[in-house]
A tleap script that builds the chain and sets N, CA, C and O, in Angstrom:
source leaprc.protein.ff14SB
mol = sequence {
  NMET ARG ASP LYS PRO LYS GLU PRO PHE THR
  PRO ARG GLU THR HIE ASP THR VAL ARG GLN
  ALA ILE LEU ALA GLU LEU ARG LYS GLY MET
  PHE SER ALA ARG ASP LEU SER ALA ALA VAL
  GLY ILE PRO GLU ARG GLU VAL TYR HIE HIE
  LEU GLU HIE ILE HIE ARG SER ILE ALA SER
  SER ALA ARG ARG LEU VAL ILE MET PRO ALA
  GLU CYS LYS LYS CYS GLY PHE VAL PHE ALA
  LYS ARG GLU LYS LEU ASN ARG PRO GLY LYS
  CYS PRO VAL CYS LYS GLY GLU SER ILE ARG
  GLY PRO ARG PHE GLY ILE GLY ASP ALA CLEU
}
set mol.1.N position { 2.319 -35.349 19.545 }
set mol.1.CA position { 3.142 -34.281 20.044 }
set mol.1.C position { 2.291 -33.028 20.225 }
set mol.1.O position { 1.591 -32.608 19.303 }
set mol.2.N position { 2.352 -32.456 21.370 }
set mol.2.CA position { 1.536 -31.290 21.691 }
set mol.2.C position { 2.301 -29.999 21.461 }
set mol.2.O position { 3.475 -29.876 21.810 }
set mol.3.N position { 1.608 -29.048 20.869 }
set mol.3.CA position { 2.210 -27.726 20.683 }
set mol.3.C position { 2.026 -26.914 21.960 }
set mol.3.O position { 1.089 -27.124 22.729 }
set mol.4.N position { 2.933 -25.998 22.155 }
set mol.4.CA position { 2.799 -25.093 23.285 }
set mol.4.C position { 1.607 -24.178 23.032 }
set mol.4.O position { 1.348 -23.810 21.886 }
set mol.5.N position { 0.893 -23.812 24.061 }
set mol.5.CA position { -0.195 -22.857 23.850 }
set mol.5.C position { 0.385 -21.502 23.429 }
set mol.5.O position { 1.400 -21.044 23.953 }
set mol.6.N position { -0.289 -20.891 22.478 }
set mol.6.CA position { 0.182 -19.597 21.992 }
set mol.6.C position { -0.053 -18.531 23.053 }
set mol.6.O position { -1.065 -18.524 23.753 }
set mol.7.N position { 0.908 -17.642 23.142 }
set mol.7.CA position { 0.755 -16.529 24.078 }
set mol.7.C position { -0.220 -15.536 23.469 }
set mol.7.O position { -0.208 -15.322 22.257 }
set mol.8.N position { -1.059 -14.930 24.285 }
set mol.8.CA position { -2.012 -13.960 23.739 }
set mol.8.C position { -1.284 -12.738 23.193 }
set mol.8.O position { -0.222 -12.355 23.682 }
set mol.9.N position { -1.884 -12.134 22.166 }
set mol.9.CA position { -1.318 -10.943 21.559 }
set mol.9.C position { -1.388 -9.788 22.542 }
set mol.9.O position { -2.448 -9.506 23.103 }
set mol.10.N position { -0.285 -9.132 22.747 }
set mol.10.CA position { -0.265 -7.949 23.602 }
set mol.10.C position { 0.150 -6.768 22.743 }
set mol.10.O position { 1.241 -6.767 22.173 }
set mol.11.N position { -0.708 -5.765 22.646 }
set mol.11.CA position { -0.371 -4.612 21.812 }
set mol.11.C position { 0.789 -3.835 22.427 }
set mol.11.O position { 1.049 -3.910 23.628 }
set mol.12.N position { 1.479 -3.082 21.559 }
set mol.12.CA position { 2.591 -2.300 22.078 }
set mol.12.C position { 2.072 -1.224 23.013 }
set mol.12.O position { 0.948 -0.743 22.871 }
set mol.13.N position { 2.888 -0.865 23.948 }
set mol.13.CA position { 2.472 0.086 24.960 }
set mol.13.C position { 2.620 1.501 24.415 }
set mol.13.O position { 3.701 1.895 23.977 }
set mol.14.N position { 1.545 2.252 24.444 }
set mol.14.CA position { 1.586 3.647 24.023 }
set mol.14.C position { 0.975 4.500 25.119 }
set mol.14.O position { 0.097 4.060 25.862 }
set mol.15.N position { 1.452 5.708 25.201 }
set mol.15.CA position { 0.961 6.615 26.238 }
set mol.15.C position { 0.035 7.677 25.670 }
set mol.15.O position { -0.695 8.330 26.415 }
set mol.16.N position { 0.060 7.854 24.358 }
set mol.16.CA position { -0.795 8.830 23.700 }
set mol.16.C position { -1.886 8.110 22.917 }
set mol.16.O position { -1.735 6.951 22.531 }
set mol.17.N position { -2.981 8.820 22.691 }
set mol.17.CA position { -3.988 8.285 21.788 }
set mol.17.C position { -3.482 8.487 20.365 }
set mol.17.O position { -2.481 9.172 20.151 }
set mol.18.N position { -4.160 7.903 19.406 }
set mol.18.CA position { -3.750 8.039 18.004 }
set mol.18.C position { -3.805 9.500 17.587 }
set mol.18.O position { -2.893 9.990 16.920 }
set mol.19.N position { -4.846 10.188 17.967 }
set mol.19.CA position { -4.982 11.604 17.580 }
set mol.19.C position { -3.929 12.471 18.245 }
set mol.19.O position { -3.444 13.421 17.630 }
set mol.20.N position { -3.564 12.175 19.475 }
set mol.20.CA position { -2.493 12.920 20.135 }
set mol.20.C position { -1.169 12.678 19.428 }
set mol.20.O position { -0.363 13.597 19.287 }
set mol.21.N position { -0.942 11.455 18.986 }
set mol.21.CA position { 0.290 11.138 18.265 }
set mol.21.C position { 0.326 11.848 16.915 }
set mol.21.O position { 1.378 12.333 16.498 }
set mol.22.N position { -0.818 11.912 16.227 }
set mol.22.CA position { -0.886 12.617 14.943 }
set mol.22.C position { -0.641 14.106 15.161 }
set mol.22.O position { 0.101 14.727 14.401 }
set mol.23.N position { -1.257 14.685 16.193 }
set mol.23.CA position { -1.038 16.099 16.495 }
set mol.23.C position { 0.419 16.382 16.799 }
set mol.23.O position { 0.949 17.407 16.370 }
set mol.24.N position { 1.073 15.504 17.524 }
set mol.24.CA position { 2.489 15.684 17.845 }
set mol.24.C position { 3.328 15.693 16.568 }
set mol.24.O position { 4.260 16.487 16.444 }
set mol.25.N position { 3.003 14.819 15.623 }
set mol.25.CA position { 3.715 14.793 14.346 }
set mol.25.C position { 3.439 16.062 13.545 }
set mol.25.O position { 4.353 16.631 12.949 }
set mol.26.N position { 2.172 16.512 13.529 }
set mol.26.CA position { 1.800 17.689 12.744 }
set mol.26.C position { 2.489 18.950 13.262 }
set mol.26.O position { 2.744 19.876 12.492 }
set mol.27.N position { 2.789 18.993 14.544 }
set mol.27.CA position { 3.480 20.156 15.115 }
set mol.27.C position { 4.925 20.255 14.617 }
set mol.27.O position { 5.530 21.325 14.686 }
set mol.28.N position { 5.477 19.155 14.120 }
set mol.28.CA position { 6.862 19.128 13.646 }
set mol.28.C position { 7.014 19.693 12.238 }
set mol.28.O position { 8.109 20.108 11.859 }
set mol.29.N position { 5.930 19.717 11.453 }
set mol.29.CA position { 6.010 20.216 10.083 }
set mol.29.C position { 4.860 19.728 9.236 }
set mol.29.O position { 3.827 19.301 9.752 }
set mol.30.N position { 5.049 19.795 7.914 }
set mol.30.CA position { 4.021 19.389 6.963 }
set mol.30.C position { 4.271 17.940 6.544 }
set mol.30.O position { 5.385 17.574 6.172 }
set mol.31.N position { 3.209 17.118 6.610 }
set mol.31.CA position { 3.327 15.704 6.293 }
set mol.31.C position { 2.150 15.240 5.448 }
set mol.31.O position { 1.048 15.779 5.552 }
set mol.32.N position { 2.388 14.244 4.616 }
set mol.32.CA position { 1.299 13.619 3.871 }
set mol.32.C position { 0.639 12.581 4.774 }
set mol.32.O position { 1.170 12.239 5.830 }
set mol.33.N position { -0.510 12.090 4.356 }
set mol.33.CA position { -1.206 11.062 5.134 }
set mol.33.C position { -0.374 9.787 5.203 }
set mol.33.O position { -0.409 9.078 6.209 }
set mol.34.N position { 0.361 9.496 4.159 }
set mol.34.CA position { 1.222 8.307 4.145 }
set mol.34.C position { 2.346 8.455 5.178 }
set mol.34.O position { 2.673 7.499 5.881 }
set mol.35.N position { 2.932 9.647 5.266 }
set mol.35.CA position { 3.974 9.893 6.266 }
set mol.35.C position { 3.419 9.727 7.678 }
set mol.35.O position { 4.057 9.125 8.541 }
set mol.36.N position { 2.221 10.269 7.901 }
set mol.36.CA position { 1.602 10.181 9.227 }
set mol.36.C position { 1.248 8.743 9.579 }
set mol.36.O position { 1.398 8.326 10.728 }
set mol.37.N position { 0.782 7.987 8.597 }
set mol.37.CA position { 0.420 6.596 8.878 }
set mol.37.C position { 1.656 5.785 9.255 }
set mol.37.O position { 1.581 4.913 10.120 }
set mol.38.N position { 2.780 6.061 8.620 }
set mol.38.CA position { 4.018 5.357 8.953 }
set mol.38.C position { 4.520 5.763 10.338 }
set mol.38.O position { 5.023 4.925 11.086 }
set mol.39.N position { 4.385 7.044 10.680 }
set mol.39.CA position { 4.882 7.523 11.965 }
set mol.39.C position { 4.038 7.028 13.132 }
set mol.39.O position { 4.566 6.727 14.202 }
set mol.40.N position { 2.724 6.942 12.926 }
set mol.40.CA position { 1.816 6.576 14.009 }
set mol.40.C position { 1.542 5.077 14.035 }
set mol.40.O position { 1.226 4.516 15.084 }
set mol.41.N position { 1.665 4.433 12.880 }
set mol.41.CA position { 1.464 2.989 12.818 }
set mol.41.C position { 0.027 2.565 12.596 }
set mol.41.O position { -0.413 1.544 13.123 }
set mol.42.N position { -0.715 3.358 11.806 }
set mol.42.CA position { -2.092 3.007 11.460 }
set mol.42.C position { -2.226 3.059 9.941 }
set mol.42.O position { -1.385 3.665 9.277 }
set mol.43.N position { -3.264 2.437 9.371 }
set mol.43.CA position { -3.459 2.505 7.914 }
set mol.43.C position { -3.737 3.935 7.438 }
set mol.43.O position { -4.289 4.753 8.173 }
set mol.44.N position { -3.347 4.212 6.210 }
set mol.44.CA position { -3.481 5.557 5.654 }
set mol.44.C position { -4.935 6.036 5.633 }
set mol.44.O position { -5.203 7.210 5.889 }
set mol.45.N position { -5.876 5.131 5.328 }
set mol.45.CA position { -7.279 5.569 5.253 }
set mol.45.C position { -7.814 5.986 6.621 }
set mol.45.O position { -8.730 6.804 6.695 }
set mol.46.N position { -7.264 5.443 7.699 }
set mol.46.CA position { -7.682 5.866 9.036 }
set mol.46.C position { -7.143 7.247 9.382 }
set mol.46.O position { -7.750 7.973 10.170 }
set mol.47.N position { -6.005 7.614 8.797 }
set mol.47.CA position { -5.417 8.929 9.067 }
set mol.47.C position { -6.389 10.027 8.643 }
set mol.47.O position { -6.557 11.014 9.360 }
set mol.48.N position { -7.029 9.865 7.486 }
set mol.48.CA position { -7.967 10.883 7.000 }
set mol.48.C position { -9.131 11.067 7.969 }
set mol.48.O position { -9.568 12.192 8.210 }
set mol.49.N position { -9.626 9.980 8.516 }
set mol.49.CA position { -10.716 10.060 9.493 }
set mol.49.C position { -10.263 10.851 10.722 }
set mol.49.O position { -10.998 11.713 11.205 }
set mol.50.N position { -9.080 10.571 11.224 }
set mol.50.CA position { -8.564 11.277 12.394 }
set mol.50.C position { -8.284 12.745 12.074 }
set mol.50.O position { -8.496 13.615 12.919 }
set mol.51.N position { -7.808 13.024 10.858 }
set mol.51.CA position { -7.548 14.416 10.476 }
set mol.51.C position { -8.829 15.239 10.418 }
set mol.51.O position { -8.830 16.410 10.798 }
set mol.52.N position { -9.918 14.639 9.948 }
set mol.52.CA position { -11.196 15.354 9.930 }
set mol.52.C position { -11.624 15.725 11.349 }
set mol.52.O position { -12.100 16.835 11.590 }
set mol.53.N position { -11.455 14.803 12.275 }
set mol.53.CA position { -11.821 15.076 13.660 }
set mol.53.C position { -10.893 16.131 14.268 }
set mol.53.O position { -11.351 17.018 14.988 }
set mol.54.N position { -9.621 16.040 13.986 }
set mol.54.CA position { -8.663 17.034 14.483 }
set mol.54.C position { -9.000 18.406 13.920 }
set mol.54.O position { -8.935 19.407 14.633 }
set mol.55.N position { -9.360 18.452 12.643 }
set mol.55.CA position { -9.730 19.715 11.988 }
set mol.55.C position { -10.902 20.388 12.712 }
set mol.55.O position { -10.889 21.599 12.931 }
set mol.56.N position { -11.907 19.598 13.078 }
set mol.56.CA position { -13.067 20.141 13.793 }
set mol.56.C position { -12.731 20.498 15.232 }
set mol.56.O position { -13.203 21.514 15.741 }
set mol.57.N position { -11.933 19.685 15.888 }
set mol.57.CA position { -11.701 19.879 17.317 }
set mol.57.C position { -10.763 21.045 17.625 }
set mol.57.O position { -10.903 21.676 18.673 }
set mol.58.N position { -9.815 21.344 16.746 }
set mol.58.CA position { -8.912 22.458 17.046 }
set mol.58.C position { -9.396 23.773 16.451 }
set mol.58.O position { -8.720 24.793 16.582 }
set mol.59.N position { -10.549 23.765 15.804 }
set mol.59.CA position { -11.079 24.986 15.198 }
set mol.59.C position { -11.369 26.059 16.239 }
set mol.59.O position { -11.307 27.248 15.929 }
set mol.60.N position { -11.680 25.663 17.458 }
set mol.60.CA position { -12.000 26.637 18.499 }
set mol.60.C position { -10.761 27.106 19.262 }
set mol.60.O position { -10.863 27.999 20.104 }
set mol.61.N position { -9.608 26.529 18.986 }
set mol.61.CA position { -8.391 26.919 19.694 }
set mol.61.C position { -7.620 27.966 18.890 }
set mol.61.O position { -8.087 28.434 17.852 }
set mol.62.N position { -6.455 28.319 19.375 }
set mol.62.CA position { -5.608 29.303 18.699 }
set mol.62.C position { -4.827 28.680 17.555 }
set mol.62.O position { -4.064 29.373 16.882 }
set mol.63.N position { -5.001 27.393 17.324 }
set mol.63.CA position { -4.313 26.683 16.251 }
set mol.63.C position { -5.305 26.282 15.172 }
set mol.63.O position { -6.515 26.304 15.395 }
set mol.64.N position { -4.790 25.914 13.998 }
set mol.64.CA position { -5.649 25.417 12.932 }
set mol.64.C position { -4.885 24.403 12.108 }
set mol.64.O position { -3.655 24.385 12.111 }
set mol.65.N position { -5.616 23.562 11.406 }
set mol.65.CA position { -5.028 22.577 10.519 }
set mol.65.C position { -4.699 23.259 9.192 }
set mol.65.O position { -5.590 23.768 8.513 }
set mol.66.N position { -3.433 23.266 8.831 }
set mol.66.CA position { -2.992 23.858 7.572 }
set mol.66.C position { -2.955 22.743 6.531 }
set mol.66.O position { -2.377 21.681 6.763 }
set mol.67.N position { -3.579 22.995 5.382 }
set mol.67.CA position { -3.655 21.982 4.324 }
set mol.67.C position { -3.054 22.544 3.040 }
set mol.67.O position { -3.547 23.528 2.489 }
set mol.68.N position { -1.981 21.904 2.572 }
set mol.68.CA position { -1.440 22.217 1.244 }
set mol.68.C position { -2.181 21.302 0.277 }
set mol.68.O position { -2.082 20.081 0.400 }
set mol.69.N position { -2.920 21.855 -0.682 }
set mol.69.CA position { -3.778 21.018 -1.531 }
set mol.69.C position { -3.014 20.038 -2.407 }
set mol.69.O position { -1.820 20.198 -2.661 }
set mol.70.N position { -3.737 19.019 -2.863 }
set mol.70.CA position { -3.177 18.015 -3.768 }
set mol.70.C position { -2.859 18.668 -5.101 }
set mol.70.O position { -3.430 19.698 -5.460 }
set mol.71.N position { -1.922 18.041 -5.841 }
set mol.71.CA position { -1.479 18.607 -7.109 }
set mol.71.C position { -1.212 17.481 -8.109 }
set mol.71.O position { -0.660 16.437 -7.762 }
set mol.72.N position { -1.614 17.718 -9.349 }
set mol.72.CA position { -1.370 16.741 -10.417 }
set mol.72.C position { 0.108 16.814 -10.813 }
set mol.72.O position { 0.636 17.895 -11.072 }
set mol.73.N position { 0.761 15.666 -10.856 }
set mol.73.CA position { 2.174 15.627 -11.221 }
set mol.73.C position { 2.375 15.811 -12.722 }
set mol.73.O position { 3.458 16.203 -13.157 }
set mol.74.N position { 1.347 15.532 -13.515 }
set mol.74.CA position { 1.458 15.591 -14.970 }
set mol.74.C position { 1.282 17.013 -15.514 }
set mol.74.O position { 2.109 17.491 -16.291 }
set mol.75.N position { 0.197 17.688 -15.100 }
set mol.75.CA position { -0.080 19.011 -15.663 }
set mol.75.C position { 0.059 20.150 -14.648 }
set mol.75.O position { 0.033 21.319 -15.033 }
set mol.76.N position { 0.206 19.829 -13.366 }
set mol.76.CA position { 0.386 20.860 -12.354 }
set mol.76.C position { -0.899 21.438 -11.785 }
set mol.76.O position { -0.849 22.399 -11.017 }
set mol.77.N position { -2.047 20.876 -12.141 }
set mol.77.CA position { -3.323 21.368 -11.617 }
set mol.77.C position { -3.346 21.225 -10.098 }
set mol.77.O position { -2.982 20.179 -9.561 }
set mol.78.N position { -3.779 22.293 -9.404 }
set mol.78.CA position { -3.845 22.300 -7.943 }
set mol.78.C position { -5.312 22.200 -7.533 }
set mol.78.O position { -6.146 22.973 -8.005 }
set mol.79.N position { -5.621 21.263 -6.670 }
set mol.79.CA position { -6.984 21.034 -6.194 }
set mol.79.C position { -7.275 21.978 -5.027 }
set mol.79.O position { -7.500 21.521 -3.906 }
set mol.80.N position { -7.274 23.286 -5.277 }
set mol.80.CA position { -7.377 24.294 -4.228 }
set mol.80.C position { -8.761 24.345 -3.578 }
set mol.80.O position { -8.860 24.601 -2.378 }
set mol.81.N position { -9.817 24.108 -4.333 }
set mol.81.CA position { -11.168 24.240 -3.792 }
set mol.81.C position { -11.721 22.947 -3.216 }
set mol.81.O position { -12.879 22.903 -2.799 }
set mol.82.N position { -10.926 21.912 -3.188 }
set mol.82.CA position { -11.381 20.607 -2.698 }
set mol.82.C position { -11.556 20.642 -1.184 }
set mol.82.O position { -10.644 21.040 -0.458 }
set mol.83.N position { -12.723 20.227 -0.710 }
set mol.83.CA position { -13.002 20.223 0.716 }
set mol.83.C position { -12.650 18.902 1.388 }
set mol.83.O position { -12.384 18.869 2.590 }
set mol.84.N position { -12.645 17.810 0.619 }
set mol.84.CA position { -12.284 16.517 1.191 }
set mol.84.C position { -10.793 16.499 1.482 }
set mol.84.O position { -10.002 17.098 0.752 }
set mol.85.N position { -10.412 15.813 2.548 }
set mol.85.CA position { -9.013 15.768 2.931 }
set mol.85.C position { -8.222 14.686 2.208 }
set mol.85.O position { -6.997 14.772 2.117 }
set mol.86.N position { -8.914 13.658 1.688 }
set mol.86.CA position { -8.187 12.551 1.063 }
set mol.86.C position { -7.675 12.920 -0.330 }
set mol.86.O position { -8.077 13.933 -0.901 }
set mol.87.N position { -6.794 12.097 -0.861 }
set mol.87.CA position { -6.179 12.315 -2.164 }
set mol.87.C position { -7.186 12.047 -3.268 }
set mol.87.O position { -7.853 11.012 -3.251 }
set mol.88.N position { -7.313 12.966 -4.240 }
set mol.88.CA position { -8.225 12.724 -5.363 }
set mol.88.C position { -7.727 11.585 -6.239 }
set mol.88.O position { -6.536 11.277 -6.251 }
set mol.89.N position { -8.632 10.969 -6.964 }
set mol.89.CA position { -8.268 9.827 -7.791 }
set mol.89.C position { -7.780 10.195 -9.173 }
set mol.89.O position { -6.935 9.498 -9.734 }
set mol.90.N position { -8.304 11.298 -9.745 }
set mol.90.CA position { -8.005 11.636 -11.127 }
set mol.90.C position { -8.003 13.149 -11.302 }
set mol.90.O position { -8.769 13.853 -10.644 }
set mol.91.N position { -7.159 13.640 -12.171 }
set mol.91.CA position { -7.099 15.068 -12.473 }
set mol.91.C position { -8.241 15.427 -13.425 }
set mol.91.O position { -8.432 14.740 -14.428 }
set mol.92.N position { -9.005 16.488 -13.136 }
set mol.92.CA position { -10.107 16.865 -14.021 }
set mol.92.C position { -9.636 17.498 -15.330 }
set mol.92.O position { -10.405 17.560 -16.289 }
set mol.93.N position { -8.402 17.962 -15.387 }
set mol.93.CA position { -7.893 18.631 -16.577 }
set mol.93.C position { -7.293 17.637 -17.569 }
set mol.93.O position { -7.730 17.559 -18.717 }
set mol.94.N position { -6.285 16.874 -17.122 }
set mol.94.CA position { -5.578 15.974 -18.040 }
set mol.94.C position { -5.973 14.509 -17.860 }
set mol.94.O position { -5.487 13.644 -18.590 }
set mol.95.N position { -6.843 14.225 -16.902 }
set mol.95.CA position { -7.322 12.873 -16.593 }
set mol.95.C position { -6.207 11.945 -16.093 }
set mol.95.O position { -6.375 10.726 -16.054 }
set mol.96.N position { -5.077 12.533 -15.713 }
set mol.96.CA position { -3.968 11.743 -15.178 }
set mol.96.C position { -4.267 11.259 -13.772 }
set mol.96.O position { -5.024 11.894 -13.039 }
set mol.97.N position { -3.675 10.140 -13.396 }
set mol.97.CA position { -3.896 9.575 -12.068 }
set mol.97.C position { -2.684 9.702 -11.162 }
set mol.97.O position { -2.704 9.223 -10.028 }
set mol.98.N position { -1.630 10.341 -11.650 }
set mol.98.CA position { -0.431 10.557 -10.847 }
set mol.98.C position { -0.593 11.873 -10.089 }
set mol.98.O position { -0.295 12.949 -10.607 }
set mol.99.N position { -1.069 11.760 -8.857 }
set mol.99.CA position { -1.406 12.945 -8.077 }
set mol.99.C position { -0.631 12.942 -6.770 }
set mol.99.O position { -0.598 11.942 -6.053 }
set mol.100.N position { -0.011 14.071 -6.472 }
set mol.100.CA position { 0.683 14.253 -5.202 }
set mol.100.C position { -0.390 14.610 -4.170 }
set mol.100.O position { -1.107 15.597 -4.331 }
set mol.101.N position { -0.495 13.818 -3.129 }
set mol.101.CA position { -1.536 14.009 -2.127 }
set mol.101.C position { -1.359 15.281 -1.315 }
set mol.101.O position { -0.283 15.878 -1.320 }
set mol.102.N position { -2.401 15.695 -0.622 }
set mol.102.CA position { -2.298 16.897 0.203 }
set mol.102.C position { -1.338 16.677 1.367 }
set mol.102.O position { -1.095 15.545 1.785 }
set mol.103.N position { -0.801 17.775 1.879 }
set mol.103.CA position { 0.095 17.727 3.022 }
set mol.103.C position { -0.552 18.528 4.145 }
set mol.103.O position { -1.246 19.514 3.899 }
set mol.104.N position { -0.318 18.096 5.374 }
set mol.104.CA position { -0.997 18.662 6.523 }
set mol.104.C position { 0.003 19.124 7.568 }
set mol.104.O position { 1.093 18.567 7.697 }
set mol.105.N position { -0.384 20.145 8.307 }
set mol.105.CA position { 0.427 20.653 9.402 }
set mol.105.C position { -0.450 21.439 10.355 }
set mol.105.O position { -1.650 21.585 10.126 }
set mol.106.N position { 0.144 21.941 11.415 }
set mol.106.CA position { -0.567 22.757 12.388 }
set mol.106.C position { 0.031 24.150 12.350 }
set mol.106.O position { 1.251 24.309 12.381 }
set mol.107.N position { -0.832 25.168 12.283 }
set mol.107.CA position { -0.361 26.551 12.247 }
set mol.107.C position { -1.203 27.422 13.160 }
set mol.107.O position { -2.188 26.965 13.740 }
set mol.108.N position { -0.803 28.684 13.283 }
set mol.108.CA position { -1.541 29.630 14.098 }
set mol.108.C position { -2.786 30.089 13.366 }
set mol.108.O position { -2.768 30.258 12.147 }
set mol.109.N position { -3.872 30.292 14.105 }
set mol.109.CA position { -5.112 30.803 13.508 }
set mol.109.C position { -4.930 32.263 13.180 }
set mol.109.O position { -4.222 32.990 13.878 }
set mol.110.N position { -5.570 32.682 12.120 }
set mol.110.CA position { -5.455 34.089 11.693 }
set mol.110.C position { -6.337 34.983 12.474 }
set mol.110.O position { -6.357 36.191 12.238 }
savepdb mol mol.pdb
quit
């Protein structure tokens, strides 16, 4: 008995690039990387890569990437001086691993 030949995979049709879709979401408000990955349909670790590029590319425009820093849920420590965009693994104060990730949005440049 012969199986039918499988139809080739056809990706869903999109009109925007991934970065354009992320920018469109960021214009709506503040979102975590997990929220953006669900909205755009890419893995969370790829969102950070795209956010770094967006951060550099819109620096010359009238807009900027607004970043609310990560915060420890246990002791309340805020990772204000952190330059990396991804979520930290451990709190330096209480060594807790329950950390609320940073949130991102688009705002006007000062």
